[in-house]
matplotlib code that plots the C-alpha trace (Angstrom):
import matplotlib.pyplot as plt

x = [-6.7, -6.6, -2.9, -4.1, -3.0, -4.7, -2.4, -3.3, -0.3, 1.4, 0.6, 3.6, 4.9, 3.3, 5.7, 9.7, 11.6, 11.7, 8.0, 7.6, 4.3, 5.1, 2.6, 1.1, 3.2, 6.4, 5.5, 7.2, 5.0, 5.8, 6.6, 5.5, 2.0, 0.3, -1.4, -5.2, -6.5, -4.9, -6.4, -6.5, -3.6, -2.7, -3.2, -0.1, 0.1, -3.4, -2.8, -3.9, -0.5, -1.3, 0.5, 3.4, 2.4, -0.1, -2.5, -0.7, 2.5, 4.3, 5.6, 7.8, 5.7, 7.0, 7.1, 4.7, 2.0, -1.2, -4.6, -6.2, -9.3, -12.1, -11.9, -15.7, -15.6, -12.9, -12.7, -14.3, -11.1, -8.9, -6.3, -4.9, -5.9, -3.9, -4.5, -1.2, -0.3, 1.8, 4.9, 4.9, 5.4, 9.2, 9.7, 8.2, 9.7, 7.8, 4.6, 2.7, 2.3]
y = [8.8, 5.1, 4.7, 4.4, 1.6, 0.9, -0.3, -1.9, -0.6, -3.6, -3.4, -2.4, -5.0, -4.7, -6.8, -7.0, -10.0, -10.6, -10.5, -6.8, -5.1, -1.8, 0.9, 2.6, 5.8, 3.6, 1.9, 3.1, 3.5, 0.7, 2.0, -1.2, -2.3, -5.0, -4.2, -4.6, -3.3, -1.7, 0.5, -0.7, 1.6, 4.9, 6.3, 7.1, 8.2, 7.1, 3.5, 2.0, 1.0, -1.6, -1.2, -3.2, -4.0, -6.7, -7.4, -9.3, -7.8, -6.1, -2.5, 0.1, 3.4, 6.7, 8.7, 11.2, 11.0, 9.1, 9.6, 7.9, 6.0, 5.6, 1.9, 1.8, 2.0, -0.8, -3.0, -4.4, -4.4, -1.5, -1.6, 1.4, 1.9, 4.3, 5.2, 6.1, 6.7, 3.7, 6.2, 7.2, 3.8, 3.3, -0.4, -3.8, -6.1, -9.4, -11.4, -11.3, -15.2]
z = [-13.4, -14.1, -13.0, -9.4, -6.9, -3.7, -1.2, 2.4, 4.8, 6.7, 10.4, 12.6, 15.1, 18.5, 20.3, 20.5, 19.6, 23.4, 24.1, 25.4, 24.1, 22.5, 23.2, 20.1, 20.6, 20.4, 17.2, 13.8, 10.8, 8.4, 4.9, 3.3, 1.9, 0.1, -3.4, -3.1, -6.3, -9.5, -12.2, -16.0, -16.8, -18.2, -21.6, -23.6, -27.4, -27.8, -26.3, -22.9, -21.0, -18.2, -14.6, -13.8, -10.1, -9.5, -6.6, -3.8, -4.4, -1.5, -2.3, -0.7, 0.1, 0.1, 3.4, 2.2, -0.2, -1.1, -0.4, 2.6, 2.2, 4.7, 5.7, 5.7, 2.1, 1.5, 4.6, 7.7, 9.8, 11.0, 8.5, 6.8, 3.1, 0.8, -2.9, -4.9, -8.3, -9.7, -10.1, -6.7, -5.5, -4.5, -5.5, -5.4, -2.8, -3.6, -3.0, 0.2, 0.1]

ax = plt.figure().add_subplot(projection="3d")
ax.plot(x, y, z, "-o")
ax.set_aspect("equal")
plt.show()
């Protein structure tokens, strides 16, 4: 329960390198996201183990899974937020900065 990670999906590119605008139907879903918040960790053998991902890291997301969060609860913009178990994340790519 405490091993959850809130991730904001990175938005898909709306233009090609040549400057052509892509319609919504032609955009691929990006499988990367930025960690917005992390839980305190998980309990193992009576001890609390902290999570390894940190806020601000870019992570590789699985194609399926996670729980979509209503943006009115977490953000004022139209970005997509998803809640994952830390063990479901595929990899850490780097920092968002």
